[in-house]
N, C-alpha and C positions, 0 to 999 in steps of 0.2 A: 535410492528413497531412503537405504540405509542411514542414511544421517539422522533420517528423521526417529529414528529408536520405535518406541511405542506408537510413534503417530503416524509409519510409513504403510499402513495396511487402512487406518482409517483412511489417508487422505488419497489414497489409490479407490476404497470402496467408495468415498462421495462423489470422485472424478467421474469413474462409471456408470455411478448412476445418473447422473446427467449427459453424458456422452462428452466430456469436457475433456480438454489436456490436465495431466496431473498436477502439471505446470502453476496454473490460474490457481487452481488447489490448495497447495502446497507456500506460492507466495501468498495468496491473499489470508493465510492462516497466519503467516513470518510478520506481515502488516497489521494484523488485527492483536495480536498478542502485544506486540512492542508498544502497539498504543495503549493498551489497558494496563500495563505497568508503567507509561510512559516518565510518572513522575513522582512511581513508586521506589521502582530499583534502578539506578544507574552503571554500567559497566566501569569498571577502573584500572586500565592497564598497570599504572603506576599513578604515583603521587602527583597532582597538577594536569591529570587527562580522566577526565569525566564528558560523558555525552550521555543523550538520551536513548533509549533505542526505539527512535521511531524510524521506522522504514516505508519509503513511501512508493507504491507500486501500482503499475499502470497495465494492465491486459489489452493486449493490442491483438486485435482481430476483425475480421468483419462478423457483422451480423449475427451470422450463423454459426459462429466458430465456439458459443457456449459461456463468454466471460459471465452472461449475467446469471446463468444457471451454477454456475462455479461459484460468482461472489455470495449467493445466497446460501451457499453451503456454508460459508462463514457468518452472514451479516445475522441468518435467521437464529441461530443458536447465541448473537452477541444480543438480541432484542429482546433474548428468554433469557438469556442472563441476569440484563438489566430488571427485567420483572422481579428475578429471584431476588436481584440482591435489593430491590424494593418491596421487599415483603415487608407489613408492619407502618410503611414510611402513611400512608394515610391517619393510623393512631399518632404517629410521631407530629404529623404535620397538627392536627386538632391539640394537643398537647401545647404544641409551641403556638397557637392562636391562643389558648385561654391565656396563656404566659406574656403573650401580646396585648391583648385586650387590657389584662391589669393591669400594664405598665404604663399607656396612652392614658387610662383612669387615673395612674399617678402622678401621670407628667400634668394632667390636666388639673388638679389638685391642688400639685405643686406650685404650678403659674400662677394658681388663685391665691394661693397665701403667701407668695413672693410679691404679687399685686398690692395684697393687704398691710404686709409688712411696709413697703415702701409709703404708703401712704400716711403710715402709722407714724413713721421715721425710725423704725426697730431694724433690729440686724434682720436679715430675708434666711430663709431654712436653705439651708443645703439637699440638694437631688437625694429620694431614698435612691437607695442603691437598686430596687426592684422597679426601679421606673425606668431603668435600660432591658431592654429584653432580648435575649440573646439572636445572633442573625438567622434569619429564616430556613429551615431545611429545605435542602433540594431534592427531590427525586433522582435518584441515580440515573445514572446518564454515563455511557460509553462510546455510543456512535453521533454523527450530528450529519446534518446535508443541507446543502443548499444555506449555505448562513454567509452575511455578509461577514466584515472585518470587525464590525462593531459585535453582532451576534453574537461572532468567535469565539473572541476576546468574552465578552460576557458568561460564555458560556464553560469555557476551562477556567476562567476565573472558580464560578460557581462549582466546577468539577474537577477542582487541582488534580486530581491522579493522572489524567490523559485522557484525549479524546482520539476519534478515529471521523475524520471525512469519511463520507462512504456515499460514491457517486457513480452511480448505472453507466451512466455517460461524461466523462470527463471534460470531452468540448464544450456542452454548457458551461461548463464551472472555469475553466481555464478563460474562456471567450467573453465572461461575463464581468475577471476582473479588473477593474477600474472604471468598469461601467457607470457607474455613481461617484467616482474617486476626483473628477474632474481632468484622468488623463497625467497625474502625478506621477504614479505605480507605488501609491500606497499601500495601495492589496494585495499586488505582486508581492512586493518587497513584504509586506506581513508574514505570507507564505512558504515565504523563502526563509524569514526567522522561525518560525515553526517548527523548522525542521532541528534547529539546535537547542531549543531548550533555555535561553537566556531569556532575562528580563525582559516584560515590555509594558512600555504607559501608553495607551492608545487614548492620542490626541479629543480625537474625534467624539468620546464618549465622557459625556460627565453624569456625576451625581453627586446630587447636593453642590454643586461648583467646582468638585475635582475630578482630576483624570481618573482611568483606570489602569491602576496597576496591578499586572501578570508576574508573579515571581519567576515562573518558569513557563515561557510558549512552548508546549510540546503537542502536538498535534499530525496525527499520520493520518495520508488519502491514501486512499483505495479507490480504484475506479477501473471502468473499460475506455477504449478508444478504437478507434476506425484509424487503419494503416494512412490514409489521406488527411484525415484530422490530426494527425501524430503529425506529421509531417508540416503540417501549417499552422498547426499554435505551440507547438513546443519545440521542436526541430529546426525552427527558420527566426530569421531575426539575430538582433545581438544574444549574445552569450551569456545571460545575466543569470547564470548557475540553477533554475528554474528543472533543466534538463537531468542536469549533473545528478541533484537530488532525488531521482525517481530510477527505479529499476524496472524497465520495461521487458517483457516479457510477451514475445512473440512465438509460440510453438506449431509445430503444423497441426490443424484441426486434428481432434479423435476421431479414431469411426464410431460408426453408429451403430450400436448395442443394445442388447437387451439385457437389464442389469441382474445378478443371480445372485445380488444380496442386497438388503435392506442399509438405510441410510438409520446412523447411528447419531444423531444430533448432541444428547446426553452425555456422552464423551468431553465433550466442549463445553456445553456447558458450564458441566462440572469444576474445569479445569476453569476456566475464565472467570466464574464465581471464586476458586480459590485461590488465581493471579489477581484479583480487583478486591480482595479483604488483608493481602500484604498489609501491613503495618508501616509509613513511612520512616523517614526521622522527626524529631520534635524538638525546638531550640526551648528556652527556659522561658520563652514569651508565650508560648506555646504556638511559632507557627511552623509547619512543616516543611521537610524538604526532602527530596532521595535519594536515598541509602546508597551511597557507592558498595557496589561487588568488585572487590579486588579479584586479579588475576593469579594463578598458579604461577609459582616460576616458569615453569615448564611451559603453560602456555602465554606468558609474556615472550619466551624466546618467541615462542614458534608467529607468535604476531609482529615482534620486531623483523624476524627476518624476511617476513611477507612485506613488508616497510619498505625494506630493500628492495625485493622483486618489483616492487610497484616503481620503485623511482628507476630502477633500470626501464621499465616498460613507458615511461614517463617521455625518456628520453627519446622514443623513436615513435610516438603517437603525437595528433595534434587535433584540433578543433574541438569540439563538444567529446569526441570521447576522449581527449584530453583531460578536458574538466572533468569530466565522468570517474574516471580512474583515478583522479586523485581525494577521490571521496573513500573509496576500498577502503583504506587504513582505520577510518572511525567504523564505516560498516562494517567490517571483519567482527571488529569490537562487538558492537550495536545485534548482530547477529550470535555470537556466541554468546551472549546473555539469552536470546530470543530461548535459542537451543536448549540453553540449562535450565530454566525456567520451564519449559515445555516439559522436559523429560520430569521434572520434579513434580509438574502438577498432573502430571498422569498417573503417578501411582506415590509421588511424596505424601510424607506425615500432615494431612489435614491444618493439625494446629500449629505446625511449625514455620520460621521466619521465612520460608525459602532458602533458595542455594546458597551458602556463605563464601563461596569461592567461584569463579569460573576455569572452568578444567581445558588442558591441554584439547581434549577430547571435541568439546565444542568448540576450539578455536580450529580446529583441524576442520571439524565440517563446514565451519564458516569459511575457512578460505577455500575451503574447496568445493564452493557452492559460488564463490566470487571467479576462482579461476579455472571452473572447468564447467558453468553456466553462464554466470553474468555475462564473463568476458566476451564470448563466443557469442552470444546473444545482440549484447552492447552493440558489437560489431555487424550483425545483420541488422538490427535496426536505424543504427547513424547511416549504416549502408544504403541499405533500402528503402527504408522511409523517405529517402529525399528522391530518390528516384521518380520518374512518370511513370503511369498506370501500369503501359505495355511493357517498360523493362522489367520492374515486380512480377508483372504476368508469366514474365519471358523464365525469370530464376525462380518461381516457383513451379511448372513445368519443369524446368531442367533436372529442379531436384527430388519432383515426383519419376521422371523419366532413368535415374540416376540410382534412385530405389529400385526401380522397376527390373531396370538391368542386373543391379546385385544378385537381384531374387530368382528372376529367369532366363537371364541372358539376356542379347539384342535382339530387339525384335523387328525383325526385315521392314516392318511398316508400322504408321498408325495413322490412326483417321480423328477427325474432330471430335465426332460420336464417341470415339474410345476417350478421348480427354472427358469428353463433359460429364461421360457415365462417372468416371474415376471422381468428380466432384473436389477435384482441385479447387484450394481459396484464392478466392476475386476469378475464375475462370467458368465462368457460368452459361455465358448467351456463343453464339459461332461466332460473332462476331470479334470477340473477348481471346477467342481461343485461337483463330485463327492472326490475329495481329500479335499473340503472342507465338504460336509456330511460325510468324515470319520474320522473329526478332530474331527464333534459334535457326533459322534458315541463311541468315546472315552471318550465323556465329560459323557454320556449319555443321551444325550437329545432325540439321535435318534438311531433307530436299524435297521440294513439290514434285507428283508425278501423276500421271492421271490415272485410274482405278484401268485395267484390260477390261474389265465388264461395265459397260454401262447401264444405268437402267433401261429396263420399256419405253422408248419415247422420250430419251432425257439425255442430259450431257452427262459423262465420265465423270465419275467420280472423283476429285479430288482427294490423293492419301500423301503421306509422307512417310520415304523411305528414310531409314536411321540408321549415322554413320557409323560404319561398325567400328570403328576407330575407337567410340565410347566405352567398348568393354574393356577399355585396356587402363582406360580414367576410373572406372566403379571401383 
């Protein structure tokens, strides 16, 4: 957690309050910050390499794992930041509405004057400058949910700084892609492109006969998903790049505790408002564009060495994992900018323009997150998520047993009741526990035996002897 600097204690506190893994809160924060500045600042390791700081995050776990409460710890400050950024919007809209009505009246008068001039055979008058109203102002938005491709395109066009697609359950969103698109894959392709920040013309959206043009399609995605649905919706079928664009976070469930500290949503609200208030670049014709944030020399060297390491790793990888690690150099650049912005937003000059350079410290932090966290997590996700449930349960039980052995030594016996009381992810019913123990028995970890003492009037209780050799593996 030290990588997050001034945010480390905040992340741990928010996670503790809702008994969720800190992983969920930390990566939700990364996704939120990246989307908040998606088209305001882009990392640029060197000339010719720029990309948006969009990070898609999927929180993997069972319904009781704390995914939704962790997301709420980030989503609620996002909504409050939207509200604060919208202070004064109602007055601004009223002022615009008056200008718009005046312009409409001017247009009506001008049309009458043109018609009269045509009838008289005289030269028609020019349209008055105040007959054209400025674009309608839009209430500030950072988050969106349950949007079709067309609606998402309209939203990002109206809010070009960037957006975050927030879904409590990603399964419904992914399952609905192309539900209304004729099966041509347009919706899925749209969201693949939303990761890259390139320009996009959405042909199915028409405005006065014109297609909708989005200069920079940059929309991040954050949500939760259960392991079974993950395997079905993301990790199955052809590899179209959707899985590679997600950091999938599947930690062990956090222990249930009574929090000792209070939540501090205002800290994040203040930071989000500061970040969203950064000014983009602006061309001579008034068009805005993301400002590139260069890397220091040391930061560039670190990132290039990481690229070499990824290239070596690619040589021994395959399948979805290979596709995923191919995105890591770009993700490292994106996360480095996000870390730099997080540190700045926590205690930077509120009137400043944000970091002017990406430091070696932030690049080192981004590489550490990818190499030390994302890599083993990806191996777990791509390995376990596609396994049958009984094998995933057995793996979870094996991890629990090894953790217990490291703390207390090898137990002589374990029972199904002991395992149920431990509240291991996926193992809730007696049948699930017995099936997982059966898998471990086949692997030589445990052996079923009858308890020497039978309940009065009943059959001997089945317990499992633990292989003493496991102590050497712990």
